[in-house]
N, C-alpha and C positions, 0 to 999 in steps of 0.2 A: 538205676544206681541205688545201691543199698546204703542206708544211713544207720550207723550203729547206735545202740542205746546210750553209749557214753557221749557221743556227739550230741544227741538230743538232750541229754541231761545237762550238758554244758550250754547249748544254744538257747534253750527255753528260758532259763533264768536271765541270761544275757539280754534276750529280747524284751523280757518284762522290765528289766532294769532300765534299758535305754528308752523304751516306749512308755514308761510308767508315769511320767510327769509331763503334762502338756506345756508347762512353762519353760521347759528346756528348749522348745522349738525356737523361741525368740527371747533370749534373756535381756537384750538391750531395750526392747520395747514390749513388755509382757502383755499389754492390752492392745497391741497393734491390730490383731485380728478382729477385735470388737469395735474399732473406731468407726468403720463404715456403718455397722448396724445401729450404733447408738449416737450417731452424729447429731441428730435432731431430737433426741429423746427429751432433752431438757426443755426445749421450747414447745414440743407437742403436748406434754403431759402437765404443764403448769395450770393450776386451777386457782385463780386469784379470788374467787368468791368465798372459798372456805378457809382462806389464810387468816390466821390470828396474829401473826407477827411479821414485821418487815425484815427482820434479820433473825436467822436461826442459829443457835449455838449448838455445836456438836461436841460432845465430850467422849473421849476414848480412853480406856485404861487397858493395859496388858498386864494381868497378874503374873506372878512368878510361876514358872512351869519348868520342872527339871528336864523334861524331854526336849525342850527347845531353848536351852540356856544360851547357846551360841548363835541363835538366829535373830537377825534384825528384820522386823516386818515393815515393809514399805506400805503406806496407806495411799490409795488412789481415789480421787473424786472425779468422775466423768473423764477418765483417761489421763488426768493430770496428777502427778505426785504432790500431795499436800503435806506429808510428814513421814517420819520414821519412828517406830516404837521399838526400842531395844528391850532387853530383859527387865521386867518390873518397872514400867514407866507409864506416864499418862500424856495426853495430847488434847488440845482444844483448838477448834477452828470455827469459822462462821460462814454461812451460805445464805443465799436468797431463798425464799420459799419455792418449792417445786419438787420434782422427782429426780433423783440422782442415782447413778450407779456408784456404789462403794465397792472397793476391791482391796484385797491384801495380796502381797507378793513377797516372796523371799528370793533375793538375788541368787544365792547359791546355798544349798543345804546338803548336809551329809546324808547319805542313804543308809540309815541305821534301821534295823528290824523294828524298833519302837516307833519310828516316824514313817515307815513305809519304804518299799523298795526304791521309789523314785524321789525320796526326800519330801520336800514341801511344795505343793502346787499352789497356784493362785486361787483365791476365793473371790467371788463377785456376787452381788445382789443389788436389786433395785429397791430404793427406799423413798417414800414420800414424806416430805417435811412441811408441816403447817403450824405446829406449835412453836413456842419460844425456845425450848431446850429439849435435847435428845441425848440419852446416855447409852454408851455401848461398851461392851468388854470384848476383847479379842482373845479367843480361846483356841488352842490347837486341838484339832480333831484328827487323831491318827487314822490312816487308811492302809489297805493292803498294798496298793501301788504307790500312793502318795497321800500324805495328810494335807490338811488345810488349816489356815489360821482364820477361823470363822468370826464374823462380826455379829454379835448377839446384842439385841436391845435389852436394856435392864432399867430398873427403877432408879430414881435419884438416890434413894437410901442405900441401895446396894453399891452404886458408884461411889458414894461418900465413904462407905466402909472399905472398899478396895483401894481408893485413893489415899485414905488415911494410913493404910499399911505401907504405901510407897513413900510417903513424906517422912 
């Protein structure tokens, strides 16, 4: 069977669009695939000898970004949604000392050339908390197939500057 160049030109972008973002696989439970792998991560990696605080304060800020003005970012802590950051907002939560998986997810996003062919995918990373306060900014990183709302650790002074712009 011979496939024409027009058919290939149509099917290739369609396949990239449909397969570009892994979060499309399970929109209702974006971290469902990772639950089995990380089920015991919290209890296995806690090290109470180096802990300097009983309760850890986590501060998140999402600065204004024209590329993602219509996207609300859901924030997950060990597979549980703890908050949502809309355009130019901040959020604070507390946890016990230990290692946690932090993740961001956008429920539905437009597939624009500036955000990637698949829109916005989930971002996840493991973070160990032993100090009293941690500060993060959530920044969109565009990609070819899909972009991610990355969680980046920052200094308290940078957080204060970004939070002052929001208030």
